[in-house]
N, C-alpha and C positions, 0 to 999 in steps of 0.2 A: 484845297489845293495852293491858295492862296498864303496860307500858312508852311504848306511845306517847300514853297518856293522861299519863303522868309527865311525858315531854317537853313536853307542849302546855301542862301547866299550870306546870312551869319557865319556859317561855316567858313563859307570861299572869305570873308575879308579876314577873320581871325586868323587863319591858317596862311594866308599869304602876309599876314603883317608880322605873324609870329616868326617866320622864317627868315623875311626881310629882318628884322630887329636882330637874331641869333647872328646872322649872316654878316650882321655889320660890326660885330664884335669881333671876327677875321676878315673884314673888308682888304688888310694886307695881304692874306692869305691868294685874295682872288687878284689883287693888284700886280701881284707878280706875274699873273697870265698876260698882262699887259704887254709886256715885254715879247712874249712870244711871238703873237701875232706878227709885229714888225720884222723879227730877227727871221722868220718864213721867208717873210714877202723880201728881204732885202739878199737874201741867197738865189731867189727866183729873178731878183733885178738882175745879176749876174750870169745866171743860166741862160736868160733868156736874150741879153745883150748879145754874149756869144754866140747864140745860135742864129740869131737874126743881122749878124753882121756880114754873112753871106746870101743874104733872103731877104726881101721885104715884107710877104707873108707867110704865115704857117697855117696851113688847112682853112685861109683867107681871114686869117684875124692878124691886124698889123702888130707892132710892138706894143703902141699903146694901147691896143685893144687888149691884148694879154695880159699885161701889167694890170691894167683896169679889171680883168677877169679876177686876177690873183687877189688883188684889193678888197674885191666884193665879197670873195670866200672868206678873207679873212674878217671884216665886219659882221656876215651873218651869222658865221660859228659862236661870235659871241652872246647871240641874242637866241640861236638854238641849242647849246650846248644844253647837254642833259648825263644826268645821273642815274638814275631811277631802276637801271637795272642792278646797278653795285648796290643799292639801297637795299631792294626787295630780296636780292639774293641773299644779304647779310641778316635781315628780318630772319629768313626760311632757316637760316642755317644756324643763326643762335637760338630758335625759338621764338623770338619776339614778336614774330608776326601774330600769334597766336591773342593777343590783346588785343590787335585790329580784327579780328573775327568778332572779338565780343562789343566792340565799341558802335555806334547809332551812326555810324559813316560808311563808305567803302572805304578801301585802300587805293582803290584806283584814284577815286576822287580826289583823298588825301593827296594822294602823289604828286597830282597835275598842279595843285593849288601851292603847295612845295615851291616846284618848278617855277613856279609864274612869280611867286615870291622871290625867289633865289635869281632869276632873271631881270626883275626889277631894279636889285641890287646893281646887278651887272652894268645895268644900262648908265648909269653916270661913272662906274668903278670902271668898267672896261670899255663898253660901247664907246661912248663917246670921247675919250681922250685919244684912242686909235684912229675913230674917224676922223677927227681933226688934224691928227697925225699926217694922215693918208693926204687927207685934200689939203692941206697948207705945207707942209713940209717937202712930202712926195710927189704932190702936184698930181694925185688920180683922180679923175672925173668921179664923183660919188655921189652925182647928182643923177636919180632915177628916170627912168624915162616917162614912166608915169608913176606916181607916187601912190595912186591908189591901187592899181594893180601888183605893184612891188610890196607893198603892205601886206596884201592878202597871201600874195604867192608866201612872202615870209612866215607869217601865222601859219598858214597850211602846212609849210616846212617844220616851223617849232612841233606844232602836234605831231606828225610824223616821225619826228626822230624821238619823239616821248613815246609814241604805240612801238615804234620797232624796239627801241632801247625796252621798253617795258616787256615785250615778248621774250627777250633775252632774258630779263630778269625771271618770266614764270618759270625758263627752266630749271630752276634751281629746287622746283617741286621734283624734279626727277634726279636732278646731278648732284644737287645739294651745293657744292663749290663751282662756279660758272667762271673762274677767272681764265681759265685757257678758251674758253669758248666766245667770252667776253672779248677778249683782246684780237682773235682770230676774224669776230665780226666786224670790231672797229676797223680792222684794216680793208676788209672785201669792202665793208660800206664806204671807205673814204675813198678809196677806188674805184667803184663803181657806181659813186656821186657826184664825180668830176671833183673832188676837192682838193686833189693832188697835179690832176693834169684835166685839162679840159677834154671830154667826152668825144669828141670831135678828131683826137689826135689817134685814138685807136682806129684798129683795122674795119672796113665795112661791117663785114658779118660779127663783130663782137658788138659794133653799136646797135645793130638791130635786135642784137641780144639784150644791150643795156635798156633797149627805149623800152621793153615791155618790161623790164624791174624796176621795182618803187623806189630805188636809191637814186636814181635821177632829179627825183623831184624833193630829193632832202636839199642839194646844193647845186646842182646844174641847172633845174629849172627856175630856180630864184634867181639864179643870176642872170641865166638869158631873160627873164622878165626883166630885171633889172634894167640889164643893156638897151631892151628895146626887139629883140628877135630874138624867134626861135627856131632851130635846127639841127635833128640828128638822124643820123643812118641817112641822108636824104630825106627826110621826112621835114617840110617847112608848117609850122603851126599858128595861128594868129595867138597873141598873148592871152584873146580869153577862153580860147578852145583848150590851150596848153595850162593853163591856172582850171581850168573845168575837170581837166583832166586828173591835175593833182587832187584835186578836192575829192572826185570818185576814189580814188588810191587809199586816202586820208579814211575812206569809209569800209573801204575792203581791208585794210588793217585792223581796225577797229574791231569788225566782226572775227577776225581773226584772233585776237585780244581776247575778245568774251569765249570763243572757244577754248583756247588754250586755257583761259581763268580757270573756266568750269570742269576740266580734266585736271589741274592742275591740286587745286584747291579739294580734291576727295583725296588726294595723295597725302596732304598735309597733316601730320603727326605730332607735330609739336616738339621734335627731338632738340634737346639744349634748353629749352623751358625752365 
């Protein structure tokens, strides 16, 4: 057991380090995304300044709170970004996945190690510069209400983004090309997760539907945990309660991944290898 744990830890270190070193060579490509978040935020500033010119609050949020919401959206996205769906479907489509079936390591473990290495580089290339920009230039309060609960919620969001995207990638065993499904899913996810609009802006009956879907735990929940309070569809929960519920959804998505993976790998024929 000890040798197995040591071996898995060695694989983790090697994969994370290799991915980090690989992407260091292309860090200028990642640095371009540093401009995307601030530009999106500036657009939101213009829109919400116009909206708040005739009112003081929108669904209980002041202008300052609304802009803080979008500032948090941006910085969290840099920590949780994932492309495992695109990578997996590419390996399936080209037949390259067959090499992973012959390796003494699961593709799932390899993919999540890659994501960790990629996001470690993003921490100083993307996250820190944008965080400093929002904090010192835009004067957005990016100090979490509770560092512990916010960190835990963001880590769970990190896992949930990976699991949901990975499940989309698994559909490549049936569809081969998943670009259309991937784009549709990303739009649905961003809308239902609260990345584009706070979920409290939706009508009450839609909020009730969104409350039971996993998407709110990707963005909306970490943001509200960051801000120190949670409310959706008229339901208020304490921070520990909502983070606990977030953890449950991570477990559910993991079980869904296991089922889809079991069914999908049976269909793999190595086309293109």
